[in-house]
C-alpha positions in Angstrom: 94.1 133.1 40.6 95.7 134.1 43.7 92.3 132.9 45.5 92.9 129.8 43.8 96.2 129.1 44.9 95.3 129.7 48.6 92.4 127.8 48.5 94.6 124.7 47.4 97.3 125.3 49.9 94.8 125.2 52.7 93.4 122.2 51.5 96.3 120.3 50.8 97.2 119.8 54.4 94.2 118.1 55.3 93.9 115.9 51.9 97.4 114.7 52.6 96.7 114.1 56.3 93.7 112.2 55.5 95.8 109.9 53.8 98.0 109.1 56.4 95.4 108.7 59.5 93.0 106.2 58.3 90.8 106.8 61.2 89.6 110.1 59.9 87.7 108.9 57.1 86.8 105.4 57.3 84.8 104.1 53.8 85.0 100.4 54.1 85.1 97.6 56.9 89.1 97.2 56.1 89.6 100.9 57.0 87.4 100.7 60.1 89.7 97.6 61.2 93.0 99.4 60.4 91.7 102.2 62.6 90.3 99.9 65.5 93.6 98.4 65.7 95.5 101.6 65.8 93.4 102.5 68.8 93.9 99.4 70.3 97.5 99.2 70.0 97.4 102.6 72.2 95.3 101.5 74.8 97.4 97.9 74.9 100.4 100.0 75.2 99.1 102.1 77.8 98.0 99.2 80.0 101.6 97.6 79.5 103.3 100.8 80.9 100.5 100.9 83.6 101.4 97.0 84.7 105.3 97.5 84.5 104.8 100.9 86.4 103.2 98.9 89.2 105.6 95.9 89.1 108.4 98.8 89.5 106.5 99.6 92.7 106.2 96.5 94.3 110.0 96.0 94.8 110.1 96.9 98.4 111.0 94.4 101.2 108.5 92.3 102.9 107.9 94.8 105.9 104.9 96.5 108.1 103.0 93.7 107.8 102.8 93.9 104.0 103.8 90.6 102.2 105.4 92.7 99.1 107.1 89.6 97.4 103.7 87.8 97.5 101.5 90.8 96.4 103.7 90.9 93.2 103.5 87.2 92.7 99.6 87.6 92.9 99.5 90.1 90.4 101.3 88.8 88.0 99.3 85.4 88.2 96.3 87.7 88.1 97.3 89.2 85.0 98.3 86.5 83.0 95.1 84.9 83.8 93.6 88.1 82.8 95.3 88.2 79.5 94.1 84.5 78.9 90.3 85.5 80.0 90.3 88.9 77.7 91.5 86.5 74.7 88.9 83.7 75.5 86.1 86.2 76.0 86.8 88.1 72.6 87.0 85.1 70.6 83.5 84.2 71.6 82.6 87.7 70.1 84.5 87.1 67.1 82.9 83.7 66.8 79.5 84.9 67.4 80.1 87.4 64.6 82.1 85.4 62.4 79.5 85.3 59.4 79.6 88.8 59.0 82.2 91.3 57.8 82.0 93.0 61.3 83.7 90.1 63.1 87.0 92.2 63.5 85.6 95.1 64.5 83.6 93.5 67.4 86.7 91.4 68.3 88.9 94.8 68.7 86.5 96.5 70.5 86.0 93.8 72.9 89.7 93.6 73.2 89.7 97.4 73.9 87.1 97.9 76.1 88.8 94.9 78.7 92.1 96.8 78.2 90.9 100.2 79.0 89.0 98.8 82.1 92.2 96.5 83.3 94.1 99.8 83.0 91.8 101.7 85.1 91.8 98.8 87.7 95.7 98.9 87.7 96.0 102.9 87.9 93.9 102.2 91.1 96.1 99.6 92.5 99.2 102.3 91.9 97.3 104.9 93.3 96.7 103.3 96.4 100.6 102.5 97.3 
């Protein structure tokens, strides 16, 4: 009896955790979509945090031949254009896959890939200054 009780106690946390985290076991496309959305949201937060950090760094007055106000303006314009590009590019992926159940997973994968790449680019920009 004692061994059975110990086995149940050891297994219980894994069962409870599996119910909370949809990414531990994905048995359906819907569960894969939930997991992909969770991962995308994490990547999107990292992107937004990096972008905000970069904007905060570019608050210096124009000096030493660097027009910081122009750099910031162009960075904001570029990021807005990038957001539009990302959405349109991934909408094309979704449309290409729209007849299949994988369409949302492919769309979120596209969004994540672009987001991770853009975050790296912004981090490199941050590191330069």
